[in-house]
C-alpha positions as CSV (number, residue, x, y, z in Angstrom):
1,M,-37.9,131.5,71.4
2,T,-34.9,131.8,73.7
3,E,-32.9,134.9,73.3
4,L,-30.0,133.6,71.4
5,Q,-31.8,132.4,69.0
6,N,-33.7,135.3,68.9
7,L,-30.2,137.3,68.3
8,K,-29.4,134.2,65.9
9,K,-32.5,135.1,63.6
10,I,-31.2,139.0,63.9
11,I,-27.7,138.0,63.1
12,I,-29.4,136.4,59.7
13,D,-31.2,138.6,59.0
14,I,-28.6,141.0,59.2
15,L,-26.3,139.0,57.1
16,K,-28.6,137.8,54.4
17,F,-29.1,142.1,54.2
18,S,-25.7,142.2,53.2
19,L,-23.9,139.6,52.0
20,F,-25.9,139.1,49.4
21,N,-27.0,141.0,46.2
22,V,-23.5,142.6,46.5
23,E,-24.2,144.0,43.1
24,T,-25.0,147.8,43.1
25,N,-22.4,150.1,41.0
26,D,-23.7,153.1,44.5
27,A,-21.7,153.7,47.0
28,E,-23.8,154.6,49.8
29,S,-25.6,150.8,49.4
30,L,-22.2,149.7,50.1
31,F,-21.2,151.9,52.4
32,K,-24.9,149.8,54.2
33,K,-24.1,147.1,53.3
34,I,-20.8,147.0,55.2
35,N,-22.1,148.6,57.8
36,M,-24.6,145.7,58.4
37,T,-22.2,142.9,58.5
38,F,-19.9,144.8,60.5
39,K,-23.3,144.9,62.9
40,A,-23.8,141.6,62.3
41,L,-20.0,140.6,63.0
42,K,-20.9,142.5,66.8
43,F,-23.4,140.3,67.4
44,I,-21.2,137.3,67.0
45,L,-18.4,138.2,69.1
46,K,-21.4,138.8,71.8
47,N,-23.7,135.5,71.4
48,L,-19.8,133.4,71.4
49,I,-18.7,136.1,75.0
50,S,-22.9,134.6,76.1
51,N,-21.9,131.1,76.0
52,I,-19.4,130.8,79.2
53,D,-21.1,130.8,82.6
54,E,-18.1,132.7,83.9
55,E,-18.8,136.2,85.7
56,N,-15.9,138.2,83.5
57,Y,-17.8,137.0,80.3
58,K,-21.4,137.6,82.0
59,K,-20.0,141.8,83.0
60,A,-18.6,142.0,79.5
61,L,-22.3,141.1,78.2
62,N,-23.7,143.8,79.8
63,N,-20.9,146.9,78.4
64,D,-20.9,147.8,74.0
65,I,-18.6,145.1,72.7
66,K,-16.6,146.4,69.3
67,F,-15.6,144.5,66.8
68,P,-11.8,144.5,66.8
69,K,-10.9,147.8,64.5
70,D,-6.7,146.1,64.4
71,M,-4.7,143.0,65.4
72,D,-3.9,144.4,68.2
73,S,-7.5,145.0,69.6
74,L,-8.3,141.3,68.9
75,T,-5.2,139.8,70.3
76,I,-6.6,141.4,73.1
77,I,-10.0,140.1,72.8
78,I,-8.9,136.4,72.7
79,G,-6.6,136.4,75.3
80,A,-9.3,138.0,77.3
81,F,-11.7,135.8,76.2
82,D,-10.5,133.2,75.2
83,K,-12.6,130.3,76.6
84,A,-15.2,131.7,73.5
85,F,-12.9,130.9,70.9
86,S,-12.0,127.5,68.9
87,D,-8.6,127.3,67.1
88,D,-10.8,127.9,63.8
89,N,-12.6,130.5,64.9
90,I,-9.6,132.4,66.4
91,E,-7.8,131.4,63.3
92,S,-11.0,133.2,60.8
93,L,-10.9,135.8,63.1
94,F,-7.6,136.8,61.9
95,N,-8.0,135.9,59.0
96,I,-10.7,138.3,58.6
97,V,-8.6,141.0,59.9
98,D,-5.9,140.2,58.2
99,F,-8.3,141.8,55.2
100,H,-6.1,143.3,53.1
101,S,-8.6,146.2,52.7
102,Y,-10.7,145.6,56.2
103,S,-8.7,149.0,57.9
104,D,-10.8,150.6,55.2
105,L,-13.8,148.1,55.6
106,Y,-13.4,148.8,59.3
107,T,-13.5,152.5,58.2
108,I,-16.1,152.8,56.5
109,S,-18.1,150.5,59.0
110,E,-17.8,153.7,62.0
111,I,-20.1,155.9,60.0
112,N,-23.0,157.0,61.3
113,A,-26.0,155.6,59.3
114,L,-27.5,158.5,58.9
115,L,-23.6,160.1,57.4
116,I,-23.9,157.3,54.8
117,P,-25.1,159.5,52.5
118,F,-23.2,162.9,52.8
119,V,-19.9,160.7,53.0
120,A,-20.5,158.2,49.9
121,D,-20.3,160.2,47.4
122,D,-19.1,160.2,43.6
123,K,-15.5,160.5,44.7
124,I,-15.5,156.5,46.1
125,K,-14.4,154.0,43.8
126,T,-17.0,152.1,44.2
127,E,-15.9,149.4,41.9
128,K,-12.9,148.2,43.6
129,L,-14.7,149.6,46.5
130,K,-16.9,146.2,45.9
131,K,-14.3,144.1,44.9
132,D,-12.9,144.4,48.2
133,Y,-16.7,144.0,49.9
134,I,-17.1,140.7,47.8
135,E,-13.9,139.7,48.8
136,F,-14.2,140.3,52.3
137,T,-18.1,138.3,52.9
138,G,-16.3,135.0,51.5
139,I,-14.3,135.2,54.5
140,V,-16.9,136.8,56.6
141,K,-19.6,134.2,55.3
142,E,-17.8,131.1,56.6
143,F,-17.1,132.7,59.9
144,I,-20.5,133.7,60.4
145,C,-21.5,129.9,58.9
146,D,-19.0,128.2,60.9
147,V,-20.1,129.3,64.3
148,L,-24.0,129.9,63.7
149,N,-23.6,126.1,62.4
150,L,-25.5,127.3,58.6
151,N,-24.6,126.9,54.8
152,D,-23.4,129.3,52.8
153,S,-26.9,130.1,51.7
154,L,-27.3,130.5,55.5
155,D,-29.4,128.3,56.3
156,N,-30.3,126.7,59.2
157,S,-31.5,123.1,57.3
158,I,-28.2,122.1,56.4
159,I,-25.7,121.8,58.6
160,I,-22.5,122.2,56.8
161,C,-20.6,125.8,55.5
162,S,-19.3,125.0,52.0
């Protein structure tokens, strides 16, 4: 298996954990799923950038690539690595970052996994968070299916994503 195939498998495994079976009322589980979703998005960015065989793109891979926290960060990433993104990728990325609860989800994703049990307490509005996260996963699935040529169950057997 090539490094790219391994990366794709890792991304798919992470997403199968984080994007499916969200029907939980446990804030800690939701926080972990959100955390994993953003890790997968980070890997997707790295995957897209690694597809371009130019020196500045290869140098970027040696640095920690984070998924953008806001529109300004996204604009900088797209401007710096424009060859890595198709028009559909760019539209999907803007849809993700423009999601109405994105800043809350991003903030949760930045919590160290070891601290999640101490932060995800009963003060969290779990039902609202779950509703927002389920809506967010739809946008994320569409982007990932497009980038990795998968169907919406994250399977390679069908190339079309619904």
